[in-house]
C-alpha positions as CSV (number, residue, x, y, z in Angstrom):
1,M,91.5,97.5,60.1
2,R,92.0,101.2,59.5
3,I,88.2,101.8,59.6
4,D,87.7,99.5,62.6
5,D,90.5,101.4,64.4
6,A,88.8,104.7,63.7
7,W,85.5,103.6,65.2
8,Y,87.3,102.0,68.2
9,S,89.3,105.1,68.9
10,G,86.2,107.3,69.2
11,D,88.2,110.2,67.7
12,R,85.9,112.3,65.5
13,K,88.9,113.7,63.5
14,R,90.2,110.2,62.8
15,L,86.7,109.1,61.6
16,A,86.4,112.2,59.4
17,R,89.9,111.6,57.9
18,V,89.2,107.9,57.2
19,Y,85.8,108.5,55.5
20,R,86.7,111.7,53.6
21,N,89.7,109.9,52.0
22,H,87.8,106.7,51.3
23,P,88.0,105.5,47.7
24,G,84.3,104.6,47.7
25,L,81.8,107.4,46.9
26,S,79.1,105.8,49.1
27,E,81.5,105.8,52.1
28,R,82.3,109.5,51.6
29,R,78.6,110.3,51.8
30,R,78.4,109.0,55.3
31,L,78.0,111.3,58.2
32,W,81.7,111.5,58.9
33,G,82.7,111.9,55.3
34,R,80.6,114.9,54.4
35,R,81.9,118.4,53.7
36,S,79.0,120.7,54.2
37,F,78.7,124.4,54.6
38,E,78.1,124.0,58.3
39,Q,81.4,122.1,58.8
40,R,83.8,124.8,57.6
41,L,86.9,125.6,59.6
42,D,85.3,128.9,60.9
43,R,82.2,127.2,62.2
44,R,81.7,124.6,64.9
45,D,81.2,121.0,63.9
46,H,77.9,119.8,65.5
47,R,78.2,116.2,64.6
48,L,78.1,113.9,67.6
49,H,79.8,110.5,68.1
50,I,78.5,107.9,70.5
51,P,81.3,105.5,71.6
52,L,79.3,102.3,71.2
53,P,82.2,100.6,69.3
54,G,84.5,101.1,72.3
55,D,81.8,99.8,74.6
56,I,81.5,96.6,72.5
57,A,85.3,96.0,72.6
58,A,85.4,96.7,76.4
59,T,82.5,94.4,77.1
60,S,84.2,91.6,75.1
61,A,87.3,92.0,77.2
62,D,85.4,92.1,80.5
63,L,83.5,88.9,79.6
64,L,86.7,87.1,78.9
65,F,89.3,88.2,81.4
66,A,87.5,90.2,84.1
67,D,88.0,86.9,86.0
68,M,91.4,85.4,85.4
69,P,91.2,81.9,83.9
70,A,92.6,79.0,85.9
71,I,96.1,78.3,84.7
72,T,97.7,75.1,86.2
73,V,100.6,72.7,85.6
74,E,101.4,69.3,87.2
75,D,104.8,70.1,88.8
76,T,104.5,72.1,92.1
77,A,107.7,74.1,91.6
78,T,106.7,75.0,88.0
79,Q,103.3,76.0,89.3
80,D,104.8,78.3,91.9
81,R,107.1,79.9,89.4
82,L,104.2,80.3,86.9
83,E,102.1,82.1,89.4
84,Q,105.0,84.4,90.2
85,L,105.4,85.2,86.5
86,L,101.7,85.8,86.1
87,D,101.6,88.2,89.1
88,E,104.8,90.1,88.5
89,G,104.1,90.4,84.8
90,R,100.5,91.7,85.4
91,V,99.3,89.1,82.9
92,Q,95.6,89.8,83.6
93,Q,96.0,93.4,82.6
94,V,97.9,92.3,79.5
95,L,95.1,89.9,78.5
96,L,92.4,92.5,79.1
97,S,94.1,94.9,76.8
98,A,94.7,92.2,74.2
99,A,91.1,91.0,74.3
100,E,89.7,94.5,73.8
101,Q,92.0,95.3,70.9
102,A,91.3,91.9,69.3
103,A,87.5,92.6,69.5
104,A,88.0,95.8,67.5
105,L,90.8,94.8,65.1
106,S,89.9,91.1,64.4
107,G,92.8,89.6,66.4
108,V,95.9,90.3,68.3
109,F,99.4,88.9,68.7
110,L,100.9,87.7,72.0
111,R,104.7,87.9,72.1
112,V,107.3,86.6,74.7
113,T,110.4,88.7,75.0
114,W,113.0,89.7,77.6
115,D,115.1,92.7,78.6
116,R,117.8,91.9,81.1
117,E,118.4,95.6,82.0
118,L,114.7,96.0,82.7
119,T,113.9,92.9,84.7
120,D,115.2,89.4,85.4
121,R,112.2,87.5,84.0
122,P,110.6,87.0,80.6
123,L,107.8,89.4,79.5
124,L,104.4,88.6,77.9
125,T,103.5,91.5,75.6
126,V,100.9,92.5,73.0
127,C,101.5,93.4,69.4
128,Q,99.1,95.1,67.1
129,P,97.7,93.2,64.1
130,D,98.0,96.2,61.8
131,G,101.7,96.3,62.6
132,A,102.4,92.6,61.8
133,I,102.9,90.5,58.7
134,P,102.1,86.9,59.6
135,E,102.9,83.8,57.7
136,F,100.5,80.9,58.1
137,R,100.7,77.3,56.9
138,F,97.6,75.1,57.2
139,G,96.1,77.7,59.4
140,M,99.1,77.6,61.8
141,L,101.4,80.5,62.4
142,R,105.0,79.6,61.3
143,A,106.6,83.1,61.4
144,V,105.6,86.7,61.9
145,T,107.3,90.1,61.3
146,F,106.4,93.0,63.6
147,W,107.2,96.5,62.4
148,R,107.0,99.9,64.0
149,E,107.9,103.4,63.1
150,L,110.6,104.9,65.3
151,P,110.8,108.4,66.8
152,G,112.6,110.9,64.7
153,S,110.6,110.0,61.5
154,T,109.5,112.8,59.2
155,E,107.3,113.0,56.1
156,A,110.4,112.6,54.0
157,T,112.3,110.1,56.1
158,V,110.7,107.2,58.0
159,W,112.7,104.9,60.3
160,R,111.2,101.4,60.7
161,H,112.3,98.6,63.0
162,L,111.4,95.1,61.8
163,E,111.4,92.2,64.3
164,R,110.9,88.7,62.7
165,H,110.0,85.8,64.9
166,E,111.0,82.4,63.5
167,S,111.3,79.0,65.1
168,G,114.3,79.2,67.4
169,R,115.4,82.7,66.7
170,I,114.4,86.4,66.4
171,V,115.8,88.6,63.6
172,H,116.1,92.3,63.8
173,A,116.5,94.9,61.0
174,L,116.5,98.7,60.7
175,Y,115.1,100.3,57.5
176,V,115.1,103.9,56.4
177,G,112.5,104.9,53.7
178,T,109.5,107.0,53.0
179,R,105.8,106.9,53.9
180,D,105.0,104.5,51.1
181,S,108.3,102.7,50.7
182,I,110.2,100.6,53.3
183,G,113.5,101.8,51.7
184,R,116.9,100.3,52.4
185,T,118.4,98.4,55.4
186,V,120.9,100.2,57.6
187,P,122.9,99.0,60.6
188,L,121.0,98.9,63.9
189,T,123.5,101.4,65.4
190,E,122.1,104.1,63.1
191,H,119.1,104.7,65.5
192,P,119.2,104.9,69.3
193,E,116.1,102.8,69.6
194,T,117.8,99.8,68.1
195,A,121.4,100.4,69.0
196,E,120.8,98.7,72.4
197,L,120.1,95.4,70.6
198,V,123.5,95.1,69.1
199,D,125.2,93.7,72.2
200,S,122.6,90.8,72.5
201,L,122.9,89.7,68.8
202,D,124.6,86.5,67.7
203,E,127.7,86.3,65.5
204,D,125.7,87.0,62.4
205,G,124.9,90.4,63.7
206,V,121.1,90.3,62.9
207,S,119.5,87.5,65.0
208,I,119.1,86.3,68.6
209,T,118.9,82.6,69.4
210,T,116.0,81.9,71.7
211,G,117.3,78.5,72.8
212,I,113.9,76.8,72.3
213,R,112.1,75.3,69.3
214,D,108.7,76.9,69.7
215,L,107.8,80.2,68.1
216,T,107.9,83.1,70.6
217,A,104.7,84.7,69.1
218,A,101.2,83.5,68.7
219,Y,98.1,84.9,67.0
220,V,94.8,85.1,68.9
221,P,91.9,85.5,66.5
222,N,88.9,87.3,67.8
223,M,86.4,85.1,65.9
224,L,86.4,82.9,62.8
225,P,85.7,82.8,60.0
226,N,86.5,86.1,58.4
227,R,83.4,86.8,56.3
228,L,85.3,89.2,54.0
229,H,88.1,86.7,53.3
230,R,86.7,83.2,53.6
231,G,89.3,80.6,54.4
232,S,91.7,83.1,55.9
233,P,93.2,82.4,59.3
234,V,92.9,86.1,60.1
235,G,90.0,86.7,62.6
236,R,86.8,88.7,62.3
237,S,86.2,92.0,64.1
238,D,83.1,92.5,66.3
239,Y,82.4,95.5,64.0
240,A,82.0,93.4,60.9
241,G,78.7,94.4,59.3
242,V,78.0,96.9,62.0
243,H,79.5,100.1,60.5
244,D,76.2,101.1,59.0
245,L,74.6,100.9,62.4
246,F,77.4,102.9,64.0
247,D,76.9,105.6,61.4
248,A,73.1,105.6,61.8
249,L,73.5,105.9,65.6
250,D,75.7,109.0,65.3
251,T,73.3,110.4,62.7
252,T,70.4,109.9,65.1
253,W,72.1,111.6,68.1
254,T,73.3,114.4,65.8
255,S,69.7,115.0,64.7
256,W,68.5,114.9,68.4
257,M,71.1,117.5,69.4
258,R,70.1,119.6,66.4
259,D,66.5,119.6,67.7
260,I,67.7,120.8,71.0
261,R,69.7,123.6,69.4
262,L,66.8,124.7,67.2
263,A,64.3,124.5,70.1
264,R,65.9,127.3,72.1
265,A,63.4,130.0,72.8
266,R,63.8,133.0,70.5
267,L,62.0,136.4,70.5
268,I,60.9,138.0,67.3
269,V,60.4,141.7,67.8
270,P,59.5,144.6,65.5
271,D,62.1,147.3,64.7
272,G,60.3,149.7,67.0
273,Y,61.3,147.6,70.0
274,L,65.0,147.8,69.3
275,R,67.2,150.5,70.8
276,D,69.4,152.3,68.3
277,H,73.0,152.7,69.5
278,G,73.9,155.2,66.8
279,P,75.3,155.0,63.3
280,G,77.5,152.0,62.8
281,N,76.8,150.6,66.3
282,G,73.7,148.6,65.5
283,S,70.7,148.1,67.8
284,S,69.6,145.7,70.6
285,F,66.6,144.5,72.5
286,D,66.5,144.6,76.3
287,D,64.4,141.6,77.4
288,D,64.6,142.8,81.1
289,R,63.0,146.2,80.4
290,E,59.6,146.6,82.2
291,V,58.3,150.0,80.9
292,W,58.3,150.9,77.2
293,H,57.7,154.4,75.7
294,S,55.1,154.9,73.0
295,L,56.3,153.3,69.8
296,K,56.1,154.9,66.4
297,M,54.1,152.1,64.8
298,P,50.7,152.2,63.0
299,P,47.9,151.4,65.5
300,N,46.4,148.8,63.1
301,E,49.6,147.0,62.3
302,G,49.2,144.6,65.3
303,S,53.0,144.0,65.5
304,G,54.2,142.7,68.8
305,I,56.7,140.4,70.5
306,T,56.5,136.8,69.2
307,L,57.9,133.8,71.0
308,N,59.3,131.1,68.7
309,Q,60.2,127.7,70.1
310,F,60.2,124.4,68.2
311,E,59.3,121.0,69.6
312,I,62.0,118.6,70.6
313,R,61.3,115.0,69.3
314,V,62.6,113.2,72.4
315,E,60.7,110.0,72.2
316,E,61.2,109.5,68.5
317,H,64.9,109.9,68.8
318,R,65.2,107.8,71.9
319,A,63.3,104.9,70.4
320,T,65.4,105.1,67.2
321,A,68.7,105.2,69.1
322,E,67.7,102.3,71.4
323,A,66.6,100.2,68.4
324,I,69.9,100.9,66.6
325,M,72.0,100.1,69.7
326,R,70.0,96.9,70.3
327,Q,70.5,95.7,66.7
328,A,74.2,96.7,66.8
329,A,74.8,94.7,70.0
330,Q,73.0,91.7,68.6
331,T,74.9,91.8,65.3
332,A,78.2,92.0,67.2
333,G,77.2,88.9,69.1
334,Y,76.0,90.3,72.5
335,S,72.8,90.6,74.4
336,P,71.3,94.1,74.7
337,Q,71.2,93.7,78.4
338,S,75.0,93.7,78.5
339,F,74.8,97.3,77.4
340,G,72.1,98.4,79.8
341,L,69.2,98.0,77.3
342,D,65.9,96.1,77.8
343,G,66.0,96.9,81.5
344,D,62.8,98.3,83.1
345,G,64.2,98.7,86.6
346,Q,62.2,95.8,88.0
347,P,64.1,93.1,90.0
348,V,64.7,89.9,88.0
349,T,65.6,86.4,89.0
350,A,68.9,84.7,88.3
351,T,67.1,82.5,85.7
352,E,65.8,85.6,83.8
353,V,69.3,87.2,83.9
354,D,70.9,84.0,82.4
355,S,68.2,83.9,79.7
356,K,68.6,87.5,78.7
357,D,72.4,87.3,78.7
358,Q,72.6,84.0,76.9
359,R,73.8,85.5,73.6
360,S,76.7,87.2,75.3
361,M,77.6,84.0,77.2
362,V,77.6,82.0,74.0
363,T,79.9,84.6,72.3
364,R,82.2,84.5,75.4
365,K,82.5,80.7,75.2
366,K,83.4,80.9,71.5
367,K,86.1,83.5,72.1
368,A,87.4,81.6,75.0
369,G,87.9,78.6,72.7
370,Y,89.9,80.7,70.3
371,A,92.0,82.3,73.0
372,R,92.7,79.2,75.2
373,H,95.3,77.4,72.9
374,P,97.4,80.4,71.9
375,L,97.5,81.6,75.5
376,A,98.6,78.1,76.7
377,D,101.3,78.1,74.0
378,M,102.7,81.5,75.0
379,L,102.7,80.6,78.7
380,H,104.6,77.4,77.8
381,V,107.1,79.6,75.9
382,L,107.3,81.9,78.9
383,L,108.3,79.0,81.2
384,Q,110.9,77.8,78.6
385,I,112.5,81.2,78.2
386,D,112.6,81.6,81.9
387,A,114.5,78.3,82.2
388,V,116.8,78.8,79.2
389,Q,117.6,82.5,79.4
390,F,117.3,83.1,83.1
391,G,118.3,79.7,84.6
392,S,115.1,79.0,86.6
393,R,115.3,75.4,88.0
394,I,111.9,74.3,86.8
395,T,110.5,71.7,84.4
396,P,108.6,73.7,81.7
397,E,105.3,72.1,80.7
398,R,102.3,73.3,78.7
399,P,99.8,74.8,81.2
400,R,96.1,74.0,81.2
401,V,93.9,77.1,80.7
402,E,90.4,76.8,81.9
403,F,87.9,79.6,81.6
404,G,85.1,79.8,84.2
405,D,81.4,79.9,83.3
406,G,81.4,83.7,83.5
407,V,78.3,84.0,85.6
408,A,78.5,84.5,89.4
409,E,75.5,83.0,91.0
410,S,74.1,85.1,93.9
411,E,74.5,83.8,97.5
412,Q,70.7,83.6,97.8
413,A,70.3,81.5,94.7
414,T,73.1,79.2,95.9
415,A,71.5,78.8,99.4
416,T,68.1,78.0,97.8
417,T,69.7,75.3,95.6
418,L,71.5,73.7,98.5
419,D,68.4,73.8,100.7
420,L,66.3,72.0,98.0
421,L,69.0,69.4,97.5
422,N,69.3,68.9,101.3
423,R,65.5,68.4,101.7
424,A,65.6,65.8,98.9
425,G,68.4,64.0,100.6
426,A,70.4,64.0,97.4
427,V,73.6,65.8,98.6
428,S,76.2,65.2,101.2
429,T,77.7,67.8,103.5
430,A,81.0,67.6,101.7
431,T,79.3,68.3,98.3
432,K,77.4,71.2,99.8
433,V,80.7,72.8,101.1
434,K,82.2,72.3,97.6
435,I,79.3,74.0,95.9
436,L,79.5,76.9,98.4
437,H,83.3,77.3,98.2
438,P,84.5,75.9,94.9
439,E,87.9,77.6,95.4
440,W,88.8,75.6,98.5
441,D,91.1,72.6,98.4
442,D,90.3,69.2,99.9
443,T,92.0,70.0,103.3
444,A,89.9,73.1,103.8
445,I,86.7,71.3,102.8
446,H,87.4,68.4,105.2
447,A,88.0,70.8,108.1
448,E,84.8,72.7,107.3
449,V,82.8,69.4,107.1
450,S,84.1,68.3,110.4
451,A,83.2,71.6,112.0
452,I,79.7,71.4,110.6
453,L,79.1,67.8,111.8
454,T,80.4,68.6,115.2
455,E,78.2,71.7,115.7
456,T,75.1,69.9,114.5
457,G,75.8,66.7,116.5
458,A,75.9,64.6,113.4
459,A,79.5,63.5,114.0
460,A,78.6,61.0,116.8
461,P,80.2,57.5,116.2
462,D,78.1,54.6,115.1
463,P,77.4,52.5,118.3
464,V,77.1,49.3,116.3
465,G,80.8,49.6,115.3
466,T,81.8,49.3,119.0
467,F,80.1,46.0,119.7
468,P,82.6,43.1,120.4
469,A,82.9,40.6,117.6
């Protein structure tokens, strides 16, 4: 996770720190692990990083939650309250952030909590996987301990807050230790970050009763199985097996920029063309001077001004970089077109778009399957906490989470499809309206059908039905 986090951050200093301190010799020989003469503190570091890992994580999140999934329950009052919680809690933003971090770090935790001083509703939050110690049983999360370093920590003294989520309760603890040791437990009042929790604790002084049986945290794996740890319930990062390609891409772009630096035009002139500025002041060449005096050089020497400019290997570097990016996207589970590759600028049909983007859509469906159940569990917990802790008069039930197809068909393609179905006589007016407006309810569809039939004159009553019996 530390290596994946370095690539996801896009921070060159973090990449250099991770690879220079890596225990493996081969890893320290990568581009970001080298300590060459040109990378001294008194010289500029010309290594270049291309943030493709961040683009992969952002693309994963966009495919999943750019369009909010449909979240519904049977009870009308519960549905209204759920929509209010989703809107006020900015749940779509929370899910977008969670999906991006999960793609980079192999998974993420969703947590339901509350703060009565902050707001009068429960909160859906995201917890980092590298700050959690999960406990699984038969692949199911039974408990998890979240930990974080608190402000005021130093190299010698580190304050850590541990928050353990169990069935029916949440346990809090404060530890003071060192960088490599958790140390000893101290009262929560010893640090201002945890002192506010004391008033909400139960009689035991360490836990808070949630009032529900379900666990108030859930793990959302990015993808399974984890190829490095077979059988583990911990997810797999999109960067698994792609680190070499990331390093090769940065090496290619660094070489490309080196060609540009070396290809700057330089003039090589004899000493006679230089103007002496006196002892200790050096000499210089005026490239704007138009008239030169006679120079004290042998007439047969043939020395003159020489222009030196190297060639820039643009096409070679571009082809190499595109090939690496295409392979990295494919290994991560996405179509190159999702990253702007394989596009020649020519217009394409919707069928061609679907075909080229098929790999990304398959990956999206797989990730949606992993995210659907934990999300439904946490939304159920959100409703239960809202009823138990905040007294909402609702009937909590587990919501249904349904992801869309992820592909928005153009209006032209939809109109063409409806026209062909209409010519074949294989579709009714009501079905055509449903296809054109899938978000409408039955009342709106019925009103639109009636308006269409009235305008076209197809709503005339059947005269046979008026004949007397």
